[in-house]
C-alpha positions as CSV (number, residue, x, y, z in Angstrom):
1,X,19.0,-39.5,38.9
2,X,21.2,-36.4,38.9
3,X,21.9,-36.7,35.2
4,X,18.2,-37.3,34.5
5,X,17.2,-34.1,36.4
6,X,19.9,-32.1,34.6
7,X,18.5,-33.3,31.3
8,X,15.0,-32.2,32.3
9,X,16.3,-28.8,33.4
10,X,18.1,-28.4,30.1
11,X,14.9,-29.1,28.2
12,X,12.9,-26.5,30.1
13,X,15.4,-23.6,29.6
14,X,14.7,-23.1,25.9
15,X,11.0,-23.1,26.6
16,X,11.4,-20.6,29.4
17,X,13.5,-18.4,27.1
18,X,10.9,-18.5,24.3
19,X,8.1,-17.8,26.8
20,X,10.0,-14.8,28.2
21,X,10.8,-13.5,24.7
22,X,7.1,-13.8,23.7
23,X,6.1,-11.9,26.9
24,X,8.7,-9.2,26.2
25,X,7.5,-8.9,22.6
26,X,3.9,-8.6,23.7
27,X,4.9,-5.9,26.2
28,X,6.8,-4.0,23.5
29,X,3.8,-4.2,21.2
30,X,1.5,-2.9,23.9
31,X,3.8,0.1,24.5
32,X,4.0,0.8,20.8
33,X,0.3,0.6,20.3
34,X,-0.4,2.8,23.3
35,X,2.0,5.4,21.9
36,X,0.5,5.3,18.4
37,X,-3.0,5.8,19.9
38,X,-1.8,8.8,21.8
39,X,0.1,10.3,18.8
40,X,-3.1,10.0,16.8
41,X,-5.2,11.8,19.3
42,X,-3.1,14.4,21.1
43,X,0.1,14.2,19.1
44,X,3.7,13.1,19.8
45,X,4.7,16.4,21.5
46,X,2.0,16.1,24.2
47,X,2.4,12.4,24.7
48,X,4.4,11.6,27.9
49,X,6.0,8.4,29.1
50,X,3.6,8.4,32.0
51,X,0.7,8.5,29.5
52,X,2.1,5.7,27.5
53,X,2.8,3.5,30.6
54,X,-0.7,4.0,31.9
55,X,-2.4,3.2,28.6
56,X,-0.1,0.1,28.1
57,X,-0.6,-1.1,31.7
58,X,3.1,-1.1,32.5
59,X,5.5,1.0,34.6
60,X,7.4,4.0,33.3
61,X,10.6,2.0,33.8
62,X,9.3,-0.8,31.6
63,X,8.8,1.8,28.8
64,X,12.3,3.0,29.2
65,X,13.7,-0.6,29.3
66,X,12.1,-1.3,25.9
67,X,12.7,2.1,24.4
68,X,15.7,3.8,26.0
69,X,15.4,6.8,23.7
70,X,12.6,8.9,22.2
71,X,13.9,8.1,18.7
72,X,13.6,4.4,19.2
73,X,10.1,4.7,20.4
74,X,9.0,6.9,17.5
75,X,10.7,4.6,14.9
76,X,8.7,1.7,16.4
77,X,5.5,3.7,16.3
78,X,6.0,4.8,12.7
79,X,6.7,1.2,11.5
80,X,3.7,-0.1,13.4
81,X,1.4,2.6,12.0
82,X,2.6,2.4,8.4
83,X,2.3,-1.4,8.5
84,X,-1.4,-1.1,9.5
85,X,-2.1,2.0,7.3
86,X,-0.1,1.2,4.1
87,X,0.7,4.2,1.9
88,X,-0.9,4.1,-1.6
89,X,1.2,2.1,-3.9
90,X,2.3,4.1,-7.0
91,X,3.0,1.0,-9.1
92,X,-0.8,0.4,-9.2
93,X,-1.3,3.4,-11.4
94,X,2.2,4.3,-12.7
95,X,1.5,2.1,-15.7
96,X,-1.2,4.5,-17.0
97,X,0.4,6.0,-20.1
98,X,-1.5,9.3,-20.3
99,X,0.1,11.6,-17.6
100,X,-3.1,13.4,-16.8
101,X,-5.1,10.2,-16.4
102,X,-2.2,8.8,-14.3
103,X,-2.2,11.9,-12.1
104,X,-6.0,11.8,-11.7
105,X,-5.8,8.2,-10.6
106,X,-2.9,8.7,-8.3
107,X,-4.2,11.8,-6.6
108,X,-7.7,10.3,-6.3
109,X,-6.1,7.5,-4.2
110,X,-3.7,9.8,-2.4
111,X,-6.3,12.4,-1.4
112,X,-8.8,9.7,-0.3
113,X,-6.0,8.2,1.9
114,X,-5.2,11.7,3.3
115,X,-8.9,12.1,4.2
116,X,-8.9,8.9,6.2
117,X,-5.5,9.5,7.9
118,X,-5.9,13.2,8.5
119,X,-5.7,13.1,12.3
120,X,-2.4,11.3,12.6
121,X,-0.8,13.2,9.7
122,X,-1.8,16.6,11.1
123,X,-0.4,15.8,14.5
124,X,2.9,14.4,13.3
125,X,3.6,17.1,10.7
126,X,2.8,19.7,13.3
127,X,5.0,18.3,16.1
128,X,8.0,17.5,13.9
129,X,8.8,21.2,14.1
130,X,9.5,20.9,17.8
131,X,10.7,17.3,18.0
132,X,13.9,16.3,16.2
133,X,13.2,12.6,16.6
134,X,9.9,13.0,14.7
135,X,11.6,15.1,12.0
136,X,14.3,12.5,11.5
137,X,11.8,9.7,10.9
138,X,9.7,11.9,8.6
139,X,12.9,12.7,6.6
140,X,13.8,9.0,6.4
141,X,10.3,7.6,5.7
142,X,7.7,10.1,4.6
143,X,9.5,12.6,2.3
144,X,11.3,9.9,0.2
145,X,7.9,8.4,-0.4
146,X,6.6,11.7,-1.7
147,X,9.6,11.9,-4.1
148,X,8.7,8.3,-5.2
149,X,5.2,9.6,-6.1
150,X,6.7,12.4,-8.1
151,X,8.9,10.0,-10.0
152,X,5.9,7.8,-10.8
153,X,3.9,10.8,-12.1
154,X,6.4,12.9,-13.9
155,X,6.8,10.9,-17.2
156,X,5.0,12.3,-20.2
157,X,4.1,15.7,-19.0
158,X,6.6,17.7,-21.1
159,X,9.0,17.1,-23.9
160,X,10.8,20.4,-23.3
161,X,13.7,20.2,-20.8
162,X,13.2,23.7,-19.6
163,X,9.7,22.8,-18.3
164,X,10.8,19.8,-16.3
165,X,11.7,21.6,-13.0
166,X,8.4,23.4,-13.0
167,X,6.5,20.1,-13.6
168,X,8.4,18.3,-10.9
169,X,7.8,21.3,-8.5
170,X,4.0,21.3,-9.3
171,X,3.8,17.5,-8.8
172,X,5.6,17.7,-5.5
173,X,3.2,20.4,-4.4
174,X,0.0,18.6,-5.4
175,X,1.0,15.2,-3.7
176,X,1.7,17.0,-0.4
177,X,-0.7,16.5,2.5
178,X,-0.8,20.2,3.2
179,X,-2.0,20.9,-0.3
180,X,-4.8,18.4,0.1
181,X,-5.7,19.9,3.5
182,X,-5.9,23.4,1.9
183,X,-8.2,22.1,-0.8
184,X,-10.3,20.4,1.9
185,X,-10.5,23.5,4.1
186,X,-11.6,25.5,1.0
187,X,-14.6,23.2,0.7
188,X,-13.4,20.9,-2.1
189,X,-14.1,17.2,-2.1
190,X,-11.6,14.7,-3.3
191,X,-12.8,14.9,-6.9
192,X,-12.8,18.7,-6.9
193,X,-9.3,18.7,-5.3
194,X,-8.0,16.4,-7.9
195,X,-9.5,18.5,-10.7
196,X,-7.7,21.6,-9.5
197,X,-4.5,19.8,-8.9
198,X,-4.4,18.4,-12.4
199,X,-5.0,21.8,-13.9
200,X,-2.1,23.2,-11.8
201,X,0.3,20.6,-13.2
202,X,-1.1,21.2,-16.8
203,X,-0.2,24.9,-16.3
204,X,3.3,24.0,-15.1
205,X,3.8,21.8,-18.1
206,X,3.2,24.8,-20.4
207,X,2.5,24.7,-24.1
208,X,5.0,21.9,-24.6
209,X,3.3,19.5,-22.3
210,X,1.4,16.7,-24.1
211,X,-1.0,16.6,-21.2
212,X,-1.5,20.4,-21.5
213,X,-2.8,20.3,-25.0
């Protein structure tokens, strides 16, 4: 009987461990989702652990148990948000041979995405100036993505080596969220913003640029 009871107890342990792990994962997800919602509405800088705990329905200590540091919490939030709001994929239009057509397609998608995600992007970009944890994640996640966009867009704009830095600088400028926001605040829609941006890059390509002809 003793050995039989021990066998039953042994079988229940893995189940209990799995159940506890699922519960902990669900709690971690609720905390992350609560933080993401607050970051999108009031911004990371104004979001407190108390706010997150109340929205997630847990205690402040539970938040700290799952995310001992601010950096860990923001990494989890960034991963969660980007998984549900995927960045435009440059490989979808990087195969367009004509550089102006490629830029038009890429910026059309990028600016449309910016228009949809404006609230979160504005809050995060604003608060990274005062929050090193936010700035680190942006440096590791967001800015490399912008450089990836430039890399997908730069080919074919100019055959003159002396024009290349200007073209890359112009492309980096036009893919930036702040550039789209300025266009938007000046009353330009997505199509109008793309038109102005393409003309800017044409100008940077100079007389040597094939797309500037």
